[in-house]
CHARMM internal coordinates of N, CA and C (Angstrom, degrees):
IC EDIT
DIST 1 N 1 CA 1.4669
DIST 1 CA 1 C 1.4885
ANGL 1 N 1 CA 1 C 108.66
DIST 1 C 2 N 1.3417
ANGL 1 CA 1 C 2 N 117.43
DIHE 1 N 1 CA 1 C 2 N -52.77
DIST 2 N 2 CA 1.4755
ANGL 1 C 2 N 2 CA 116.17
DIHE 1 CA 1 C 2 N 2 CA 176.61
DIST 2 CA 2 C 1.3830
ANGL 2 N 2 CA 2 C 116.99
DIHE 1 C 2 N 2 CA 2 C -57.90
DIST 2 C 3 N 1.3521
ANGL 2 CA 2 C 3 N 117.49
DIHE 2 N 2 CA 2 C 3 N -42.12
DIST 3 N 3 CA 1.5074
ANGL 2 C 3 N 3 CA 121.58
DIHE 2 CA 2 C 3 N 3 CA 177.29
DIST 3 CA 3 C 1.5668
ANGL 3 N 3 CA 3 C 110.11
DIHE 2 C 3 N 3 CA 3 C -58.95
DIST 3 C 4 N 1.2381
ANGL 3 CA 3 C 4 N 120.62
DIHE 3 N 3 CA 3 C 4 N -40.25
DIST 4 N 4 CA 1.3956
ANGL 3 C 4 N 4 CA 125.32
DIHE 3 CA 3 C 4 N 4 CA 179.35
DIST 4 CA 4 C 1.4959
ANGL 4 N 4 CA 4 C 110.81
DIHE 3 C 4 N 4 CA 4 C -65.25
DIST 4 C 5 N 1.3176
ANGL 4 CA 4 C 5 N 118.24
DIHE 4 N 4 CA 4 C 5 N -42.02
DIST 5 N 5 CA 1.4714
ANGL 4 C 5 N 5 CA 123.41
DIHE 4 CA 4 C 5 N 5 CA -178.58
DIST 5 CA 5 C 1.5487
ANGL 5 N 5 CA 5 C 105.94
DIHE 4 C 5 N 5 CA 5 C -66.51
DIST 5 C 6 N 1.3444
ANGL 5 CA 5 C 6 N 120.06
DIHE 5 N 5 CA 5 C 6 N -43.75
DIST 6 N 6 CA 1.3723
ANGL 5 C 6 N 6 CA 124.62
DIHE 5 CA 5 C 6 N 6 CA -179.61
DIST 6 CA 6 C 1.4949
ANGL 6 N 6 CA 6 C 111.74
DIHE 5 C 6 N 6 CA 6 C -63.94
DIST 6 C 7 N 1.3300
ANGL 6 CA 6 C 7 N 119.42
DIHE 6 N 6 CA 6 C 7 N -41.31
DIST 7 N 7 CA 1.3570
ANGL 6 C 7 N 7 CA 122.58
DIHE 6 CA 6 C 7 N 7 CA -178.82
DIST 7 CA 7 C 1.4993
ANGL 7 N 7 CA 7 C 115.08
DIHE 6 C 7 N 7 CA 7 C -72.80
DIST 7 C 8 N 1.3106
ANGL 7 CA 7 C 8 N 115.21
DIHE 7 N 7 CA 7 C 8 N -18.96
DIST 8 N 8 CA 1.5209
ANGL 7 C 8 N 8 CA 122.43
DIHE 7 CA 7 C 8 N 8 CA -175.95
DIST 8 CA 8 C 1.5423
ANGL 8 N 8 CA 8 C 111.31
DIHE 7 C 8 N 8 CA 8 C -118.96
DIST 8 C 9 N 1.2677
ANGL 8 CA 8 C 9 N 120.92
DIHE 8 N 8 CA 8 C 9 N 24.29
DIST 9 N 9 CA 1.3986
ANGL 8 C 9 N 9 CA 127.23
DIHE 8 CA 8 C 9 N 9 CA -177.83
DIST 9 CA 9 C 1.5549
ANGL 9 N 9 CA 9 C 112.50
DIHE 8 C 9 N 9 CA 9 C -59.93
DIST 9 C 10 N 1.3081
ANGL 9 CA 9 C 10 N 110.35
DIHE 9 N 9 CA 9 C 10 N -48.32
DIST 10 N 10 CA 1.4820
ANGL 9 C 10 N 10 CA 116.49
DIHE 9 CA 9 C 10 N 10 CA -178.16
DIST 10 CA 10 C 1.5742
ANGL 10 N 10 CA 10 C 110.81
DIHE 9 C 10 N 10 CA 10 C -61.48
DIST 10 C 11 N 1.2995
ANGL 10 CA 10 C 11 N 119.42
DIHE 10 N 10 CA 10 C 11 N -43.54
DIST 11 N 11 CA 1.4278
ANGL 10 C 11 N 11 CA 124.41
DIHE 10 CA 10 C 11 N 11 CA 174.37
DIST 11 CA 11 C 1.5552
ANGL 11 N 11 CA 11 C 112.09
DIHE 10 C 11 N 11 CA 11 C -57.78
DIST 11 C 12 N 1.3010
ANGL 11 CA 11 C 12 N 113.74
DIHE 11 N 11 CA 11 C 12 N -46.09
DIST 12 N 12 CA 1.4463
ANGL 11 C 12 N 12 CA 120.44
DIHE 11 CA 11 C 12 N 12 CA -175.22
DIST 12 CA 12 C 1.5645
ANGL 12 N 12 CA 12 C 109.58
DIHE 11 C 12 N 12 CA 12 C -67.89
DIST 12 C 13 N 1.3090
ANGL 12 CA 12 C 13 N 117.61
DIHE 12 N 12 CA 12 C 13 N -44.66
DIST 13 N 13 CA 1.4301
ANGL 12 C 13 N 13 CA 120.29
DIHE 12 CA 12 C 13 N 13 CA 174.68
DIST 13 CA 13 C 1.5309
ANGL 13 N 13 CA 13 C 110.99
DIHE 12 C 13 N 13 CA 13 C -58.77
DIST 13 C 14 N 1.2859
ANGL 13 CA 13 C 14 N 119.99
DIHE 13 N 13 CA 13 C 14 N -47.55
DIST 14 N 14 CA 1.4633
ANGL 13 C 14 N 14 CA 123.04
DIHE 13 CA 13 C 14 N 14 CA -179.97
DIST 14 CA 14 C 1.5531
ANGL 14 N 14 CA 14 C 107.88
DIHE 13 C 14 N 14 CA 14 C -60.42
DIST 14 C 15 N 1.3073
ANGL 14 CA 14 C 15 N 119.71
DIHE 14 N 14 CA 14 C 15 N -45.63
DIST 15 N 15 CA 1.4369
ANGL 14 C 15 N 15 CA 123.21
DIHE 14 CA 14 C 15 N 15 CA 178.86
DIST 15 CA 15 C 1.5994
ANGL 15 N 15 CA 15 C 110.61
DIHE 14 C 15 N 15 CA 15 C -60.31
DIST 15 C 16 N 1.3076
ANGL 15 CA 15 C 16 N 120.37
DIHE 15 N 15 CA 15 C 16 N -40.65
DIST 16 N 16 CA 1.4357
ANGL 15 C 16 N 16 CA 121.12
DIHE 15 CA 15 C 16 N 16 CA 176.90
DIST 16 CA 16 C 1.4667
ANGL 16 N 16 CA 16 C 115.07
DIHE 15 C 16 N 16 CA 16 C -66.25
DIST 16 C 17 N 1.3742
ANGL 16 CA 16 C 17 N 116.49
DIHE 16 N 16 CA 16 C 17 N -34.47
DIST 17 N 17 CA 1.5003
ANGL 16 C 17 N 17 CA 123.65
DIHE 16 CA 16 C 17 N 17 CA -177.90
DIST 17 CA 17 C 1.6113
ANGL 17 N 17 CA 17 C 101.92
DIHE 16 C 17 N 17 CA 17 C -71.17
DIST 17 C 18 N 1.2696
ANGL 17 CA 17 C 18 N 114.57
DIHE 17 N 17 CA 17 C 18 N -46.13
DIST 18 N 18 CA 1.5709
ANGL 17 C 18 N 18 CA 115.50
DIHE 17 CA 17 C 18 N 18 CA -178.29
DIST 18 CA 18 C 1.4522
ANGL 18 N 18 CA 18 C 112.49
DIHE 17 C 18 N 18 CA 18 C -60.16
DIST 18 C 19 N 1.3743
ANGL 18 CA 18 C 19 N 116.00
DIHE 18 N 18 CA 18 C 19 N -40.85
DIST 19 N 19 CA 1.4359
ANGL 18 C 19 N 19 CA 121.47
DIHE 18 CA 18 C 19 N 19 CA -178.89
DIST 19 CA 19 C 1.4754
ANGL 19 N 19 CA 19 C 110.03
DIHE 18 C 19 N 19 CA 19 C -62.82
DIST 19 C 20 N 1.3973
ANGL 19 CA 19 C 20 N 114.78
DIHE 19 N 19 CA 19 C 20 N -46.30
DIST 20 N 20 CA 1.5002
ANGL 19 C 20 N 20 CA 121.85
DIHE 19 CA 19 C 20 N 20 CA -177.46
DIST 20 CA 20 C 1.5633
ANGL 20 N 20 CA 20 C 108.18
DIHE 19 C 20 N 20 CA 20 C -62.13
DIST 20 C 21 N 1.3823
ANGL 20 CA 20 C 21 N 118.89
DIHE 20 N 20 CA 20 C 21 N -41.09
DIST 21 N 21 CA 1.4573
ANGL 20 C 21 N 21 CA 119.05
DIHE 20 CA 20 C 21 N 21 CA 176.84
DIST 21 CA 21 C 1.5300
ANGL 21 N 21 CA 21 C 114.20
DIHE 20 C 21 N 21 CA 21 C -61.81
DIST 21 C 22 N 1.3427
ANGL 21 CA 21 C 22 N 112.91
DIHE 21 N 21 CA 21 C 22 N -46.30
DIST 22 N 22 CA 1.4618
ANGL 21 C 22 N 22 CA 116.27
DIHE 21 CA 21 C 22 N 22 CA 176.66
DIST 22 CA 22 C 1.5319
ANGL 22 N 22 CA 22 C 115.05
DIHE 21 C 22 N 22 CA 22 C -59.86
DIST 22 C 23 N 1.2501
ANGL 22 CA 22 C 23 N 113.08
DIHE 22 N 22 CA 22 C 23 N -43.48
DIST 23 N 23 CA 1.4917
ANGL 22 C 23 N 23 CA 116.48
DIHE 22 CA 22 C 23 N 23 CA 178.29
DIST 23 CA 23 C 1.5488
ANGL 23 N 23 CA 23 C 112.36
DIHE 22 C 23 N 23 CA 23 C -64.66
DIST 23 C 24 N 1.3655
ANGL 23 CA 23 C 24 N 118.29
DIHE 23 N 23 CA 23 C 24 N -36.82
DIST 24 N 24 CA 1.4551
ANGL 23 C 24 N 24 CA 121.87
DIHE 23 CA 23 C 24 N 24 CA 176.51
DIST 24 CA 24 C 1.5465
ANGL 24 N 24 CA 24 C 109.68
DIHE 23 C 24 N 24 CA 24 C -65.84
DIST 24 C 25 N 1.3361
ANGL 24 CA 24 C 25 N 118.36
DIHE 24 N 24 CA 24 C 25 N -43.62
DIST 25 N 25 CA 1.4338
ANGL 24 C 25 N 25 CA 121.04
DIHE 24 CA 24 C 25 N 25 CA 179.30
DIST 25 CA 25 C 1.5813
ANGL 25 N 25 CA 25 C 109.41
DIHE 24 C 25 N 25 CA 25 C -62.47
DIST 25 C 26 N 1.2853
ANGL 25 CA 25 C 26 N 115.60
DIHE 25 N 25 CA 25 C 26 N -41.40
DIST 26 N 26 CA 1.5320
ANGL 25 C 26 N 26 CA 117.04
DIHE 25 CA 25 C 26 N 26 CA -178.93
DIST 26 CA 26 C 1.4762
ANGL 26 N 26 CA 26 C 108.48
DIHE 25 C 26 N 26 CA 26 C -64.03
DIST 26 C 27 N 1.3584
ANGL 26 CA 26 C 27 N 120.57
DIHE 26 N 26 CA 26 C 27 N -43.78
DIST 27 N 27 CA 1.4450
ANGL 26 C 27 N 27 CA 125.08
DIHE 26 CA 26 C 27 N 27 CA -179.26
DIST 27 CA 27 C 1.5580
ANGL 27 N 27 CA 27 C 110.20
DIHE 26 C 27 N 27 CA 27 C -60.17
DIST 27 C 28 N 1.2977
ANGL 27 CA 27 C 28 N 117.23
DIHE 27 N 27 CA 27 C 28 N -41.37
DIST 28 N 28 CA 1.4048
ANGL 27 C 28 N 28 CA 121.57
DIHE 27 CA 27 C 28 N 28 CA -177.28
DIST 28 CA 28 C 1.5015
ANGL 28 N 28 CA 28 C 109.85
DIHE 27 C 28 N 28 CA 28 C -67.98
DIST 28 C 29 N 1.3976
ANGL 28 CA 28 C 29 N 116.27
DIHE 28 N 28 CA 28 C 29 N -41.06
DIST 29 N 29 CA 1.4679
ANGL 28 C 29 N 29 CA 121.13
DIHE 28 CA 28 C 29 N 29 CA 178.32
DIST 29 CA 29 C 1.5493
ANGL 29 N 29 CA 29 C 111.87
DIHE 28 C 29 N 29 CA 29 C -63.76
DIST 29 C 30 N 1.2517
ANGL 29 CA 29 C 30 N 112.12
DIHE 29 N 29 CA 29 C 30 N -39.75
DIST 30 N 30 CA 1.5372
ANGL 29 C 30 N 30 CA 117.26
DIHE 29 CA 29 C 30 N 30 CA -179.62
DIST 30 CA 30 C 1.5968
ANGL 30 N 30 CA 30 C 109.27
DIHE 29 C 30 N 30 CA 30 C -67.99
DIST 30 C 31 N 1.3159
ANGL 30 CA 30 C 31 N 110.96
DIHE 30 N 30 CA 30 C 31 N -40.06
DIST 31 N 31 CA 1.5223
ANGL 30 C 31 N 31 CA 114.62
DIHE 30 CA 30 C 31 N 31 CA 179.44
DIST 31 CA 31 C 1.4804
ANGL 31 N 31 CA 31 C 109.06
DIHE 30 C 31 N 31 CA 31 C -63.35
DIST 31 C 32 N 1.3872
ANGL 31 CA 31 C 32 N 120.03
DIHE 31 N 31 CA 31 C 32 N -42.83
DIST 32 N 32 CA 1.3386
ANGL 31 C 32 N 32 CA 124.48
DIHE 31 CA 31 C 32 N 32 CA -175.40
DIST 32 CA 32 C 1.5077
ANGL 32 N 32 CA 32 C 112.20
DIHE 31 C 32 N 32 CA 32 C -66.82
DIST 32 C 33 N 1.4058
ANGL 32 CA 32 C 33 N 114.44
DIHE 32 N 32 CA 32 C 33 N -38.73
DIST 33 N 33 CA 1.4352
ANGL 32 C 33 N 33 CA 122.33
DIHE 32 CA 32 C 33 N 33 CA 177.56
DIST 33 CA 33 C 1.4914
ANGL 33 N 33 CA 33 C 108.50
DIHE 32 C 33 N 33 CA 33 C -62.15
DIST 33 C 34 N 1.2619
ANGL 33 CA 33 C 34 N 121.23
DIHE 33 N 33 CA 33 C 34 N -43.07
DIST 34 N 34 CA 1.4951
ANGL 33 C 34 N 34 CA 124.53
DIHE 33 CA 33 C 34 N 34 CA -178.72
DIST 34 CA 34 C 1.4970
ANGL 34 N 34 CA 34 C 107.83
DIHE 33 C 34 N 34 CA 34 C -63.53
DIST 34 C 35 N 1.3534
ANGL 34 CA 34 C 35 N 119.54
DIHE 34 N 34 CA 34 C 35 N -37.86
DIST 35 N 35 CA 1.4291
ANGL 34 C 35 N 35 CA 118.47
DIHE 34 CA 34 C 35 N 35 CA -175.26
DIST 35 CA 35 C 1.5347
ANGL 35 N 35 CA 35 C 111.82
DIHE 34 C 35 N 35 CA 35 C -85.78
DIST 35 C 36 N 1.3075
ANGL 35 CA 35 C 36 N 118.60
DIHE 35 N 35 CA 35 C 36 N 2.13
DIST 36 N 36 CA 1.3852
ANGL 35 C 36 N 36 CA 120.38
DIHE 35 CA 35 C 36 N 36 CA 176.94
DIST 36 CA 36 C 1.5115
ANGL 36 N 36 CA 36 C 114.21
DIHE 35 C 36 N 36 CA 36 C 86.86
DIST 36 C 37 N 1.2556
ANGL 36 CA 36 C 37 N 118.24
DIHE 36 N 36 CA 36 C 37 N 7.12
DIST 37 N 37 CA 1.4631
ANGL 36 C 37 N 37 CA 122.74
DIHE 36 CA 36 C 37 N 37 CA 179.78
DIST 37 CA 37 C 1.4706
ANGL 37 N 37 CA 37 C 108.80
DIHE 36 C 37 N 37 CA 37 C -72.70
DIST 37 C 38 N 1.3313
ANGL 37 CA 37 C 38 N 116.20
DIHE 37 N 37 CA 37 C 38 N 152.63
DIST 38 N 38 CA 1.5123
ANGL 37 C 38 N 38 CA 120.35
DIHE 37 CA 37 C 38 N 38 CA 179.70
DIST 38 CA 38 C 1.5596
ANGL 38 N 38 CA 38 C 109.32
DIHE 37 C 38 N 38 CA 38 C -139.45
DIST 38 C 39 N 1.2848
ANGL 38 CA 38 C 39 N 115.37
DIHE 38 N 38 CA 38 C 39 N 157.91
DIST 39 N 39 CA 1.4603
ANGL 38 C 39 N 39 CA 123.38
DIHE 38 CA 38 C 39 N 39 CA 170.88
DIST 39 CA 39 C 1.4157
ANGL 39 N 39 CA 39 C 113.44
DIHE 38 C 39 N 39 CA 39 C -93.95
DIST 39 C 40 N 1.3656
ANGL 39 CA 39 C 40 N 116.05
DIHE 39 N 39 CA 39 C 40 N 5.46
DIST 40 N 40 CA 1.4963
ANGL 39 C 40 N 40 CA 123.04
DIHE 39 CA 39 C 40 N 40 CA -176.67
DIST 40 CA 40 C 1.5518
ANGL 40 N 40 CA 40 C 107.01
DIHE 39 C 40 N 40 CA 40 C -66.37
DIST 40 C 41 N 1.3708
ANGL 40 CA 40 C 41 N 111.47
DIHE 40 N 40 CA 40 C 41 N 137.21
DIST 41 N 41 CA 1.4822
ANGL 40 C 41 N 41 CA 119.71
DIHE 40 CA 40 C 41 N 41 CA -178.08
DIST 41 CA 41 C 1.4941
ANGL 41 N 41 CA 41 C 106.88
DIHE 40 C 41 N 41 CA 41 C -87.09
DIST 41 C 42 N 1.3071
ANGL 41 CA 41 C 42 N 124.72
DIHE 41 N 41 CA 41 C 42 N -8.28
DIST 42 N 42 CA 1.4496
ANGL 41 C 42 N 42 CA 126.82
DIHE 41 CA 41 C 42 N 42 CA 179.52
DIST 42 CA 42 C 1.4430
ANGL 42 N 42 CA 42 C 114.76
DIHE 41 C 42 N 42 CA 42 C 85.88
DIST 42 C 43 N 1.3506
ANGL 42 CA 42 C 43 N 122.95
DIHE 42 N 42 CA 42 C 43 N 1.17
DIST 43 N 43 CA 1.4497
ANGL 42 C 43 N 43 CA 127.10
DIHE 42 CA 42 C 43 N 43 CA 173.54
DIST 43 CA 43 C 1.4761
ANGL 43 N 43 CA 43 C 115.67
DIHE 42 C 43 N 43 CA 43 C -87.53
DIST 43 C 44 N 1.3538
ANGL 43 CA 43 C 44 N 116.30
DIHE 43 N 43 CA 43 C 44 N 70.02
DIST 44 N 44 CA 1.3681
ANGL 43 C 44 N 44 CA 119.04
DIHE 43 CA 43 C 44 N 44 CA -169.53
DIST 44 CA 44 C 1.5306
ANGL 44 N 44 CA 44 C 114.74
DIHE 43 C 44 N 44 CA 44 C -66.02
DIST 44 C 45 N 1.2670
ANGL 44 CA 44 C 45 N 116.60
DIHE 44 N 44 CA 44 C 45 N -24.53
DIST 45 N 45 CA 1.5316
ANGL 44 C 45 N 45 CA 117.67
DIHE 44 CA 44 C 45 N 45 CA 179.22
DIST 45 CA 45 C 1.4630
ANGL 45 N 45 CA 45 C 113.62
DIHE 44 C 45 N 45 CA 45 C -64.94
DIST 45 C 46 N 1.3495
ANGL 45 CA 45 C 46 N 121.29
DIHE 45 N 45 CA 45 C 46 N -17.59
DIST 46 N 46 CA 1.4668
ANGL 45 C 46 N 46 CA 124.79
DIHE 45 CA 45 C 46 N 46 CA 179.09
DIST 46 CA 46 C 1.5348
ANGL 46 N 46 CA 46 C 113.18
DIHE 45 C 46 N 46 CA 46 C -113.57
DIST 46 C 47 N 1.3722
ANGL 46 CA 46 C 47 N 112.95
DIHE 46 N 46 CA 46 C 47 N 14.90
DIST 47 N 47 CA 1.4507
ANGL 46 C 47 N 47 CA 117.88
DIHE 46 CA 46 C 47 N 47 CA -176.47
DIST 47 CA 47 C 1.5126
ANGL 47 N 47 CA 47 C 109.93
DIHE 46 C 47 N 47 CA 47 C -97.53
DIST 47 C 48 N 1.3056
ANGL 47 CA 47 C 48 N 113.53
DIHE 47 N 47 CA 47 C 48 N 129.27
DIST 48 N 48 CA 1.5619
ANGL 47 C 48 N 48 CA 115.91
DIHE 47 CA 47 C 48 N 48 CA -179.90
DIST 48 CA 48 C 1.5635
ANGL 48 N 48 CA 48 C 111.50
DIHE 47 C 48 N 48 CA 48 C -74.56
DIST 48 C 49 N 1.3155
ANGL 48 CA 48 C 49 N 117.91
DIHE 48 N 48 CA 48 C 49 N -19.39
DIST 49 N 49 CA 1.4500
ANGL 48 C 49 N 49 CA 121.54
DIHE 48 CA 48 C 49 N 49 CA -179.93
DIST 49 CA 49 C 1.5301
ANGL 49 N 49 CA 49 C 108.48
DIHE 48 C 49 N 49 CA 49 C -104.81
DIST 49 C 50 N 1.2854
ANGL 49 CA 49 C 50 N 119.43
DIHE 49 N 49 CA 49 C 50 N 31.07
DIST 50 N 50 CA 1.4043
ANGL 49 C 50 N 50 CA 120.06
DIHE 49 CA 49 C 50 N 50 CA -174.64
DIST 50 CA 50 C 1.4853
ANGL 50 N 50 CA 50 C 115.83
DIHE 49 C 50 N 50 CA 50 C -55.73
DIST 50 C 51 N 1.2968
ANGL 50 CA 50 C 51 N 115.79
DIHE 50 N 50 CA 50 C 51 N -47.89
DIST 51 N 51 CA 1.4928
ANGL 50 C 51 N 51 CA 116.53
DIHE 50 CA 50 C 51 N 51 CA -173.67
DIST 51 CA 51 C 1.4755
ANGL 51 N 51 CA 51 C 111.06
DIHE 50 C 51 N 51 CA 51 C -75.97
DIST 51 C 52 N 1.2101
ANGL 51 CA 51 C 52 N 121.07
DIHE 51 N 51 CA 51 C 52 N -7.06
DIST 52 N 52 CA 1.4498
ANGL 51 C 52 N 52 CA 122.64
DIHE 51 CA 51 C 52 N 52 CA 175.43
DIST 52 CA 52 C 1.5326
ANGL 52 N 52 CA 52 C 115.43
DIHE 51 C 52 N 52 CA 52 C -94.53
DIST 52 C 53 N 1.3285
ANGL 52 CA 52 C 53 N 113.93
DIHE 52 N 52 CA 52 C 53 N -1.16
DIST 53 N 53 CA 1.4440
ANGL 52 C 53 N 53 CA 122.43
DIHE 52 CA 52 C 53 N 53 CA -173.89
DIST 53 CA 53 C 1.4914
ANGL 53 N 53 CA 53 C 111.16
DIHE 52 C 53 N 53 CA 53 C -70.54
DIST 53 C 54 N 1.3464
ANGL 53 CA 53 C 54 N 116.57
DIHE 53 N 53 CA 53 C 54 N 140.62
DIST 54 N 54 CA 1.5354
ANGL 53 C 54 N 54 CA 119.30
DIHE 53 CA 53 C 54 N 54 CA 177.19
DIST 54 CA 54 C 1.5031
ANGL 54 N 54 CA 54 C 115.79
DIHE 53 C 54 N 54 CA 54 C -57.19
DIST 54 C 55 N 1.3438
ANGL 54 CA 54 C 55 N 109.55
DIHE 54 N 54 CA 54 C 55 N -41.61
DIST 55 N 55 CA 1.4866
ANGL 54 C 55 N 55 CA 114.76
DIHE 54 CA 54 C 55 N 55 CA -176.56
DIST 55 CA 55 C 1.5415
ANGL 55 N 55 CA 55 C 113.00
DIHE 54 C 55 N 55 CA 55 C -65.32
DIST 55 C 56 N 1.3561
ANGL 55 CA 55 C 56 N 114.74
DIHE 55 N 55 CA 55 C 56 N -36.09
DIST 56 N 56 CA 1.4761
ANGL 55 C 56 N 56 CA 119.59
DIHE 55 CA 55 C 56 N 56 CA -177.75
DIST 56 CA 56 C 1.5750
ANGL 56 N 56 CA 56 C 106.56
DIHE 55 C 56 N 56 CA 56 C -70.50
DIST 56 C 57 N 1.3512
ANGL 56 CA 56 C 57 N 115.03
DIHE 56 N 56 CA 56 C 57 N -39.59
DIST 57 N 57 CA 1.4842
ANGL 56 C 57 N 57 CA 117.30
DIHE 56 CA 56 C 57 N 57 CA 175.76
DIST 57 CA 57 C 1.4765
ANGL 57 N 57 CA 57 C 114.96
DIHE 56 C 57 N 57 CA 57 C -61.75
DIST 57 C 58 N 1.3952
ANGL 57 CA 57 C 58 N 115.82
DIHE 57 N 57 CA 57 C 58 N -27.85
DIST 58 N 58 CA 1.4658
ANGL 57 C 58 N 58 CA 120.77
DIHE 57 CA 57 C 58 N 58 CA -177.46
DIST 58 CA 58 C 1.5546
ANGL 58 N 58 CA 58 C 109.77
DIHE 57 C 58 N 58 CA 58 C -89.17
DIST 58 C 59 N 1.3225
ANGL 58 CA 58 C 59 N 119.11
DIHE 58 N 58 CA 58 C 59 N 8.69
DIST 59 N 59 CA 1.4112
ANGL 58 C 59 N 59 CA 120.10
DIHE 58 CA 58 C 59 N 59 CA 176.91
DIST 59 CA 59 C 1.5638
ANGL 59 N 59 CA 59 C 116.66
DIHE 58 C 59 N 59 CA 59 C 101.16
DIST 59 C 60 N 1.2964
ANGL 59 CA 59 C 60 N 119.82
DIHE 59 N 59 CA 59 C 60 N -0.35
DIST 60 N 60 CA 1.4622
ANGL 59 C 60 N 60 CA 123.77
DIHE 59 CA 59 C 60 N 60 CA 171.14
DIST 60 CA 60 C 1.4436
ANGL 60 N 60 CA 60 C 110.02
DIHE 59 C 60 N 60 CA 60 C -71.89
DIST 60 C 61 N 1.3458
ANGL 60 CA 60 C 61 N 116.25
DIHE 60 N 60 CA 60 C 61 N 117.31
DIST 61 N 61 CA 1.5086
ANGL 60 C 61 N 61 CA 122.36
DIHE 60 CA 60 C 61 N 61 CA -177.54
DIST 61 CA 61 C 1.5073
ANGL 61 N 61 CA 61 C 117.08
DIHE 60 C 61 N 61 CA 61 C -98.68
DIST 61 C 62 N 1.3302
ANGL 61 CA 61 C 62 N 115.92
DIHE 61 N 61 CA 61 C 62 N 50.21
DIST 62 N 62 CA 1.4233
ANGL 61 C 62 N 62 CA 122.92
DIHE 61 CA 61 C 62 N 62 CA -176.70
DIST 62 CA 62 C 1.5915
ANGL 62 N 62 CA 62 C 106.50
DIHE 61 C 62 N 62 CA 62 C -89.45
DIST 62 C 63 N 1.3613
ANGL 62 CA 62 C 63 N 116.32
DIHE 62 N 62 CA 62 C 63 N -19.65
DIST 63 N 63 CA 1.4185
ANGL 62 C 63 N 63 CA 119.53
DIHE 62 CA 62 C 63 N 63 CA -177.01
DIST 63 CA 63 C 1.4620
ANGL 63 N 63 CA 63 C 110.14
DIHE 62 C 63 N 63 CA 63 C -76.41
DIST 63 C 64 N 1.3143
ANGL 63 CA 63 C 64 N 118.50
DIHE 63 N 63 CA 63 C 64 N 126.94
DIST 64 N 64 CA 1.4603
ANGL 63 C 64 N 64 CA 124.57
DIHE 63 CA 63 C 64 N 64 CA 178.68
DIST 64 CA 64 C 1.4875
ANGL 64 N 64 CA 64 C 115.44
DIHE 63 C 64 N 64 CA 64 C -99.01
DIST 64 C 65 N 1.3318
ANGL 64 CA 64 C 65 N 116.50
DIHE 64 N 64 CA 64 C 65 N 0.88
DIST 65 N 65 CA 1.4637
ANGL 64 C 65 N 65 CA 123.05
DIHE 64 CA 64 C 65 N 65 CA -172.34
DIST 65 CA 65 C 1.5317
ANGL 65 N 65 CA 65 C 104.27
DIHE 64 C 65 N 65 CA 65 C -83.23
DIST 65 C 66 N 1.2905
ANGL 65 CA 65 C 66 N 109.12
DIHE 65 N 65 CA 65 C 66 N 149.12
DIST 66 N 66 CA 1.5094
ANGL 65 C 66 N 66 CA 118.11
DIHE 65 CA 65 C 66 N 66 CA 173.74
DIST 66 CA 66 C 1.4696
ANGL 66 N 66 CA 66 C 116.56
DIHE 65 C 66 N 66 CA 66 C -99.32
DIST 66 C 67 N 1.4357
ANGL 66 CA 66 C 67 N 117.03
DIHE 66 N 66 CA 66 C 67 N -7.65
DIST 67 N 67 CA 1.4064
ANGL 66 C 67 N 67 CA 121.42
DIHE 66 CA 66 C 67 N 67 CA 178.95
DIST 67 CA 67 C 1.4571
ANGL 67 N 67 CA 67 C 113.85
DIHE 66 C 67 N 67 CA 67 C -85.27
END
COOR INIT
IC SEED 1 N 1 CA 1 C
IC BUILD
């Protein structure tokens, strides 16, 4: 077991760094979501999720879709 860990230490360190980065990104996304921040560019006419948008539900009529 120790020999396997020593021979794969580079891979394990890389894996741990990648996991840490993904966890950080998810935490930032959750924090932003709770604060109401969005990655929306504001161009609702070209948005596939237009009708599900928070701003459309709150009365902002930028969405031109009928679906």
